[in-house]
C-alpha angles and dihedrals in degrees: 000000000000131000149131124279112252101253135133099229137040088223099062094115097054087049091052092047096050111025115016097073129038093223131020093226089067088082091084093055090051096050095043089047089053089053090050089050090053091052092046090052090054090049089052091052090049091051090049092050092242095119121051100173131100110302098166125120094019112180149138116249128202120203127184129196111189094184095052091036092230136137120198127197112194133181134178094213132114098317126201137262122222089259091053092048089051092049101040103030104030093047108059117220094017098120123211089200091059093057092043092049091052092053096042100026093141095051108030102067091132094063116106127175098095098170109043096230100100094093093057091060083082088078091064088076106015132075090197133020128196130193124200111184140168119187123227089234115113113258093012118155121227116246133207119204126182137178132175097209097277123102088261118096138174124217128184143147120280139184100250106151104189125072116252140047135292118197113195118196118200097203126228117248091254093047102052090116085083091070090061116098097221093050092048091047089051091055093044091053089051101044108017109032094112103035113143093234123063113262113204128200107183122296130313116264135215137186113258127167091351097308139085114255134178121253129207092255118101114242102236110188100189140067105230094193106040120187097264091060091061129084113263090228090066095053133084129207090257090057090058093045092049091050089051091051089051091052097042109021097179098044130107117254111280122251094232140314147227123226109211119206117160130160100172141083083358137001116256135155132167148109123254121196129202106225124201105266116176099155145345108056096197099065090056098053127108099024095128114098115214115211135182110208089336093311112124113241110168146315091226097097102157092120093049101047131028112270096254090055090062084083089070121090130219142060137312119190123185134152088200096068106101116230130191122238093284096045085224101103130047127233119213117233139141094281091055091050091049091050091049091051092047094051092047091052093046091052092049091046091050093050091046091050093050090049093051097041099045113008095170091057090047091052091050090054095043096101089055092045105039098080090055094044094046090049090054094046091050095047104035123048093198091051090051090054090053099037096047087077094061105020111114139219116207125202126215090267091059096252115144130219137175115238092260093046093052093048090055091047097056105027093092097053105022103052112110128219091272093055095255116142109229119210108200116203142174128206096201121031095202101039093047096039095121093051091046090052091049089055093046091051087060091053094254128140119228125207123217109227106173100139126123092248100035094105095062089036091060090053092050095047091052087059095043099045117075114249095342137139132193117217127181111230093239093048093094141337112303091246090059097041090066109020108197098172138006109298122276111254119245108243093213125100121245090256092051091048090050092050092055094042096051095041093054093040091057091059098046112116126248103238127176112263092355126115125189133198128181127225134176121220138168105243102156131263095274095055122090117283091232133017127188112212131184123220107259093207098049094042091051092047090051091049092048090052086075091061107033129060114230093037097081092110089067088060090060094051120098123259109259117223131178122204106211117201117206105226091195097056117103093226093056090045089052091052089053095045091050091063118097095257098185094050092047092045090056092052091043090051090054089049091053091048092051091047090053092048092049091048091049093051091047091049091052092050098038094107094051126086117232091248091055096055118112120235090253091052091049090049093051091049093048094045092050092051093046093048091051092048091050093049093047089050090051090052094048092046090052090050090049089051090051090050090050090058093045122094094189097059098056089040093055092046092049091049090055092046092047091052089058098043092251099116110091145143118359093359090056091049091052090049091053092049091048091048091051089052090054090055094054 
C-alpha cells in the first residue's frame, strides 16, 4: 500500500524540522515517550483484564548502529495494526493517545502524547524513518511503514514476530552523532532518566582480563520510581540529600527542602530544594526540572513558578500543566496560576515553620537564605506579607531581629525630632568602621545590609514601614543623620567659614566620576576633624540604576561626596588660626565693599529693563561685576596658596579619602611620606 500522509501542506516536514521543537535533540525524548506510552497502555489493558498474554519485562530499548548510521527505538507495548498506523501515523495530529485516554480516562493517567506529533520529530534528524509494529490483538498481522521525509509513504505487511513497535531512524548526514552511544546516553540522561518504564541501552559491562566485556544484566538508564513519586513518610533526610547530589553533583548540600504532593484541585508532585545562595542570582536560575508524568519537559519554569522561586532547585511533576505540541514551551492558564500560588504558599509556610521551630538554626542560615527571601518580597506582594513575619535584619555585631523586634529596639534612641524612625545601616563593616563607631558612640544601632538586593529592599521597606527612613552611616555626619534638636550653630564668622571652605576645596583631588563639595559644621570637640560623606539620594539612585530600566542615566552621573569640616575640633581651629588673618581681612573687606557697590548699582537700575540702560549705566554695572569677580578670585587664589603651604590641610583631606578607599597610587605614597615626616 502506498499513499500520501494526510497533511495540509507539502512543506510540513521543513516546518517540523525548524519550528515545531525548540531543539532538535528533543526527538529522542518524543520517541522514547511514545514507547513508554505504548507500554503504559498495555499495563492498563492488563489491569482491566483485557489482555491475558505475557506482560512481564516491559521496557523500551535503544539500539545504535554507527556503521549503518541508524538509531532504533523499540518497545514491547501495545503495538499497532495497519489500520491504527494509517489512522495515527498517516494523519498528522490525530493522536492515538487522545482516543485511548477517552476510553480509559479513569485508568490511563500516566499516558502523555496529547497531540500526536511526537513521532514526526524523528524527521528532524532522519532522512528516512521505518516502523515495524505488531499489535497485541489476537490474530493481528505485523505492519511495516516507511517514509523518506516527503508526504509519500509505503505500508505493507512484514514478518515481525514479537509484540510492540520498532522505529528505525536512518540519520541525516549532519545528524550521525545520534548513532553514537555516548551521545545517545547523554540525551537519555537529560530527558529520560526518570521515565516510569525501564529504558534499556544494551547490557551492563564489566572489566575482565584487562578489557571491557558485556554481562547478562540489562543496562537500565532510568530510575522508574524517583524520590518525588514516593510518600514523604517513607523517606529519610539522607534520601533527599542523595537525590539532590544525583541532580546537582557539584553543588553544596541544600539548606532544606519541600516535598510537594497535591491531588486537588490539581495534581502536583515534586521536591524543591533551597540551595545556598549568597550572591549572584543569575547563576542559580533554571535549576528546577519540569516533568509531566516523569517525562522531562524543560528547566525554563518561569511560567509555572513565580520568578523568585526559579532560584530553587529540584523537580516539579504535574500532568495538569498544559504543554504545546512540542512539550517544550509552557502555556499560561488557570491551572498554572493555581500551581504557582500553591508553590509560593508552600515555600512561605515551610520557611515560617523552620523559623518558629528552630529560630537559631534559621538565623545561622539567614545569609544563605536572605537573597532568595528578599527577591520574593520585592517581586511578590503576597510573599512580602507572609515573609515579613520571619524575615530578619542583622546588625553589624551579627545579632538578628525580626522587623517588629528591631523597630522596638531602636525607637527610643533613633527617632528624630520630627518623629521619624531612622534605620542606620552600613554596607561594609570594615570600610565604614569609623562611621559605625561614630553612630555607636551616640548609642545607636547599625544594621549590616551587604546583600545583592539590599538597595531595592531599603527602598521598599521605607514605603512599607510607618514613618521610617533608612540612612547609610556615611551618608552624612551622625548629628545630621538623626537630628534630635535644631542644629548647633557654627561659632565661626562667614569670612572664617569661607577661608576654611576655599582652602580645603583647593586641595581636593580631581578624580574620575567623583565630585566634591566642602561644608563646615559644629560637631563637637570629640568628633573627627573631617568627615567625608556621600549623598544618600545620589548613591541610592546610582545603585537602583542597576535594577530598573529607565534609570541608566543615574549610573553615568558622578559620585557626590561632601567633605565636612568640624569647626569645633582643635585641629581645624589650628588650621584657621595659622592663616594670615590681617592680610585676608583686608582682601575680604575689599570684597565686601565691591559687593556693596555692585548691589547699590543694581538697586538703582532695578526698575529699568536691560534694553533701556544707557551705555554709561551698562559700563558701571559691568565694571562693578568684573571688579568683584577679580577680587573674589584674588581671595580664593590667596587661600589656595595658603593651603599649598599647609601640611595639615592635605593631611586631613587624605585621611578622609583614605577612610573611604579613595586614596590610591601616587597620592597614597605622598600621604605615607607626609605621615612619616610628622612622626620624626
